[in-house]
C-alpha positions, 0 to 999 in steps of 0.5 A: 404680502407674499404672492399666492402659490400655484400648487398645480404648477408646483406639483408638476415641477417636482422631481419626486412623484406625487399620487393621490388615491382612494382607500381602495387604490383608485388614482385621483391624481398623479403628477408627471414625475410619478407617471414618468418614473413608472413609464405610464402616460397620464391617460393610462394612469387614470385607468390604473388602481394602486392596489391592483396594478401599481403596488407589487403585492396587494398585502403591502397596500393593505398594510399601508392603508391600515397604518394610515387609518390608525393615524400613524406617520408614514415616512421612508416606507419602502414599497415596490411599484410595478412599472409599465414594462413589467419590471419593478421600481423600488421606492421610498414613500411618505404618506398621509391621510386625506379627510373631508370637512367633516373629518372623514377619511377619504383618501391617501396622499403619497410622495414617491421617490425612486431608490432603485439605483441606491438599492442596486448599489447596496445589493452590489456592495453586500454581494461584494462584501459577501464575496470578499468574506468568502475569498478571505475564508478561502485565503485563510484555508490556503494559508492554514496549518499543514494538517488543515490543508489536507482537507482544504480543497473540500472546504474551499469547494464548500465555500465556493458554492456560496458564490457560484452554482455548480454540479461538480468541481474538480482540480487537475494537478500535475508535476512540472515535468510530469506526463500525467494529470491527477484529477482530484474531486473535493468532497462537497461536505466541508472538512472532508478530505478530497479523493483522487478520481485517477490520472489521465495523460497530460496530452489532450488535457485541460491543464495542457491547454492552459499551459499553452494559453492561460486564458480561461476555458468556457465551454457550452453544451458538448464542447470539451466532452471529447476534447479533454482527457479529464472528461473520461473520468467524469459522467460527461453526458451530464455536463452541459457547460464548464469553466476552467481556469489555470492555477499558477505557482512560481510562474508555472501552470501546476493545474486547473480549477474546473466547474461543471454544470448540467445546464447549458450557458451557466458560465460566462466571463464574470464567473471565470474572473471570479474563479481565477481569483479563487485559483490564484489564492489556492495555487499555493495550497495545491502546491503544498498538498502535492508536496505533503502527499509526496512526503506522506507517500515517501514515509509510507513507502519506507514503512512498507518496504521495511515491512515487506523486507521483514515478511520476505525474510520469514516467508518460506516459498517464493509464492509467499514472497510474491504475495507479500510484495503484491499486497504491500505494493498495492498500498502505494501504487493502485492496480487492479491486476498484477503479474510476475513473469520469469524469463528462461533465456535458454528456451527463449520463453517467459513463464507467469509464476504469480498473478492477482486479478480477475483473470489470474488463471488465464494469465498463469496458463499462458506462457509465451516466447520472449519475442512477443508482447510488451513483457517480452520487449521489456525482458529483452531491453531491460527498460520499463515501459508505460502503455496507456492503452495496452490493447491499442499497443501493436506489441501487445500479445493476446491472452486466451480468455482475457477480453480487450479492456483497454487498460493501462499497463506498467511493466518493470524488469526484474534485474539480477546480477546477470541480467533480466530475471523476469518482469513485474506487470501492473494494470489499471482501468481504462483512463487511469494511467501510470505515472513516473512516480508509480514507476519509481515506487514500483521499481523499489518493490521490483528489486525485492521481487528480483532478490526473491527470484535470484534466491529461488534460482540459487536455491534451485542450483544448490539443490541440484549441486547437493543431489549431484554431490550426494550421488557422487559420494554414494558412488565413491563410498559404494566403490570403496566399500566394494574394494574393501569387501573384496580385500577382506574376502581374499584375506579371510580365504588366505587366513583359512588356508591349512598351510598358513603358519600361526605367525602369518595368521597374526598379520592377517588378523591385523590386516582384517582389523585395519580393513574393518577400521577403514570401512568404519572410517568411510562410513563416518566420513559419509555421515559427515558429508551428509551432515554438511549438506543437510538443510533445515528444510529436511527437519521434522518434529521428532520425539526426543524421549522416544529416541533416547529410550530406543538408543538406550534399549539397544546399548547392551546388544552393542557391548555383550561383554559388559553389564550396563545399567542406565538410570533415565529421568526423561519426560513422557514427550519432548519434541525437537525439530531434526531428522533421523540422524539425531539417533546417531548423535546419542548412539555415539555419546552413549557408546563413548561412555561405555567404551571408555569405562574400564569397569565391567559394570557400567553405570550411566545417568540420562537426564532430559529436561526443558530449559531456555536460552535467550528467550528460546525454548530448548531440550537439554540432555545430559549423559553422565558416566563413571569412567576415567573422565576427561582432563580439563586440557582435553575438553576444548579439543574433544569434539574436533575431528580425529581426536580420541579420548585415549590411545587405548588399543583395546578401544576401537574407533576412528576419532570421528564419533564426537565430531559427528555429534558436534556437527549434528548439534550445530545443524539442528541449531543446538550445542554440545559440551562436556563437563565433569560429573562432579565439578573439579574431579574429572577422574570420577567421570564425565557428563556430556550435555546436548541442547536442542531447540524445542519444536514450537509447532508442537510445544507451548 
């Protein structure tokens, strides 16, 4: 027979806690393991109540009692017990009811096992699994398709918030040899693209410090607020703690991943280690985002340069050209103010010719000597200049009415074939500096502005030369006509002498005829000269129908010896873009038709109608006569200078009339030709046709 078991001794040696208590929770017995686990002495436990002092929540005790009263078997039931030091122990219990001899429920016996360590390990494993899951998601984002990468930073920030608490996350990115850091702010809503807060100098930045020493930066309270340039773009007053880690690619620090919090002491080494893991995963993503942005910007730049070039071709004034350049440039290089200056090297002055921004009127009203200001320095050197704080630059020149704003500035010379023509000047708000990439883009648009300036200078010079030629021609023709007039007067005085023989009078009349022909020739040469220097800027809308009616009405007065009949088929209005010399064109054509018609009764047909050529609207005017016509072999050379229809001594002319018509038609953007009035029968008369472009501004 086995020896009897000492139950008391057995309970004292158990490693599991055992406690016996009443339904209300009064402790009737507790073994040493129970006391030891909760940190109470045996005496202290006598005064404790399971429901009120030991079990963490009163409702949990009531639920346990209810289960036991119902006769349920309670095994591996988890409860949290309050320890003497105020902490909690997680326990797994088995419990059963205690009944007296009469079967009445009198208490509860509980076997208690401390599973706090196991629970902590389980929690750590869950946290690690969750962390691994988030990191895997971030890795997938970093390795995703290029379209997804554009929104990758925002998605990463969204996922990272599941692991680390932060008020603000930024990413600093720089080129390998860049002098600035682009500060990106991911949107906290997953799937939205990040935005750029601006650029800051690399010197004094978080990225620079991490390049020098790639250890994480953990700063508390005010630390870093005045230390790093990135903080100038943020509300640093709300930043009490921050942690920053480097992002590495191909062995180089390409940027930084930064977390900020409004509470002090929020971050430690553990957070920095986790953040470094994330940074290592997304460094490639950042590299790809930078590359993608670069390529996207290049494509957009090419589109804008092409668009700008086309719009410049259509622009009429230099102001329109400058406005086009400024508008397209802003799409790829952000600025708040823009100015374009022209250099006058003879006067050693710089003149503002175009400005955009809040103080454009003040800028345009402030020319200055070339020896002053950053603009003057760029004009003299022909080299672009970066200035991160224009008001801190000792070379800066004050502009009346413009306050000191400490903006950053980029000044680019506008180069022409003979040197610097002007300067393009851009401004950004304080702290948002210009980069080497901005300079490269700005120089491309500066080239377009240089072409505009160069063309404006050429146009100005051409206009000056044109005026000088017109003046010299007027003087020359005026002097020649004066000489002719004097010669004509002398000949007429001699011709009127009573002693003059009839034979001599014949010679004098021929001389008078030649002098008058010379005057006509001079007048025609003068017209050709004016036509040669005529430009489209001089043209205006002219009613072609009115011109034709006017020329036809004056035709009979020019030929009193002939009876002229003109049949007109013209619209009520027909508008072209020309000048008053268009009358000369039709006077010459109609006069030729009358002069070279041997009949005393002359019949002419004038038809004007709308037509088109290569999609452009034209007005066509055809003048038909019934004269001797023009043989086919003469038609090609008819509009050349000094070519006459027939060497008829009865018909006066210089041979320049039709060449004037050809020159005018060409200048007006049209064309002129001759054909038979009846096809194949030139002896039945000719038809002269002119096509002139319709004025699109007045006709549809």
